[in-house]
C-alpha positions as CSV (number, residue, x, y, z in Angstrom):
1,M,-13.7,0.5,-11.6
2,A,-12.2,-2.8,-13.0
3,K,-12.0,-6.2,-11.6
4,N,-11.4,-9.9,-12.9
5,D,-10.0,-12.8,-10.8
6,K,-6.7,-12.1,-10.1
7,W,-6.5,-7.8,-10.6
8,S,-8.7,-5.3,-9.6
9,V,-8.7,-1.4,-10.1
10,D,-10.2,1.4,-7.8
11,L,-10.2,5.2,-8.4
12,G,-11.1,7.7,-5.4
13,L,-11.5,11.4,-5.5
14,G,-12.6,13.2,-2.0
15,G,-13.0,17.0,-0.6
16,T,-13.3,18.9,2.4
17,F,-15.0,22.1,3.0
18,V,-15.6,24.2,6.3
19,L,-18.7,24.5,8.1
20,N,-17.8,27.0,11.1
21,H,-15.0,29.2,9.8
22,R,-14.3,32.2,11.9
23,D,-12.6,35.6,11.1
24,G,-11.8,34.3,7.4
25,D,-10.0,31.5,8.5
26,R,-11.2,28.2,6.1
27,S,-8.2,26.1,6.8
28,T,-9.2,22.4,7.2
29,F,-7.0,19.9,8.9
30,Y,-6.1,18.5,5.1
31,S,-5.6,21.6,3.9
32,D,-5.4,25.4,4.5
33,R,-8.5,26.0,2.0
34,P,-11.5,23.9,1.1
35,G,-11.2,21.9,-2.1
36,I,-10.3,18.7,-3.7
37,I,-7.8,16.9,-1.2
38,H,-7.4,13.5,-2.3
39,A,-7.2,11.9,-5.5
40,Q,-6.3,8.1,-5.6
41,L,-5.7,5.2,-7.6
42,K,-5.5,1.6,-6.1
43,V,-4.4,-1.8,-8.1
44,T,-4.6,-4.7,-6.4
45,H,-3.8,-8.3,-7.0
46,N,-4.6,-11.7,-5.9
47,L,-1.3,-13.4,-5.4
48,R,-1.5,-17.0,-5.1
49,I,0.5,-18.7,-2.3
50,T,-0.5,-22.5,-2.2
51,Q,-3.4,-23.7,-3.6
52,A,-6.0,-22.7,-0.7
53,Y,-4.8,-19.6,0.2
54,T,-4.5,-16.3,-2.1
55,L,-2.9,-13.1,-0.3
56,P,-4.1,-9.9,-1.9
57,V,-1.6,-7.0,-2.4
58,H,-2.1,-3.6,-3.2
59,L,-0.3,-0.4,-4.6
60,T,-1.9,2.8,-4.1
61,A,-1.0,6.0,-5.5
62,V,-2.4,9.5,-3.2
63,W,-2.1,13.1,-4.3
64,N,-3.5,15.9,-2.2
65,P,-3.7,18.8,-4.9
66,R,-4.3,21.3,-2.2
67,M,-1.4,20.9,-0.5
68,D,1.4,19.4,-3.5
69,R,1.4,16.2,-1.8
70,A,1.6,13.0,-2.8
71,Y,2.2,9.5,-1.2
72,L,2.7,5.7,-2.3
73,Q,1.5,3.0,-0.1
74,I,2.4,-0.7,-0.6
75,G,0.5,-3.4,1.2
76,A,-1.0,-6.4,1.7
77,T,-4.4,-8.3,3.4
78,L,-3.4,-11.0,5.7
79,F,-6.4,-12.0,6.8
80,S,-10.3,-10.6,6.8
81,F,-13.0,-10.8,9.1
């Protein structure tokens, strides 16, 4: 969504639905009925550790409106391929 040398901001949205429901059961693994189950805001900062090494750290806020639950994740990428 937005990005510069040190910061990036991303948004995400996800949903779920049922392809093969039986006897009126429309529940999924993520909620009790189909719909939007994932709204996310992720902020990443490239933290300079040394002149040659930058550590990307992130904070992610996730909300599941169907189950009325929210989560907060803090992490870092030590290495990538």
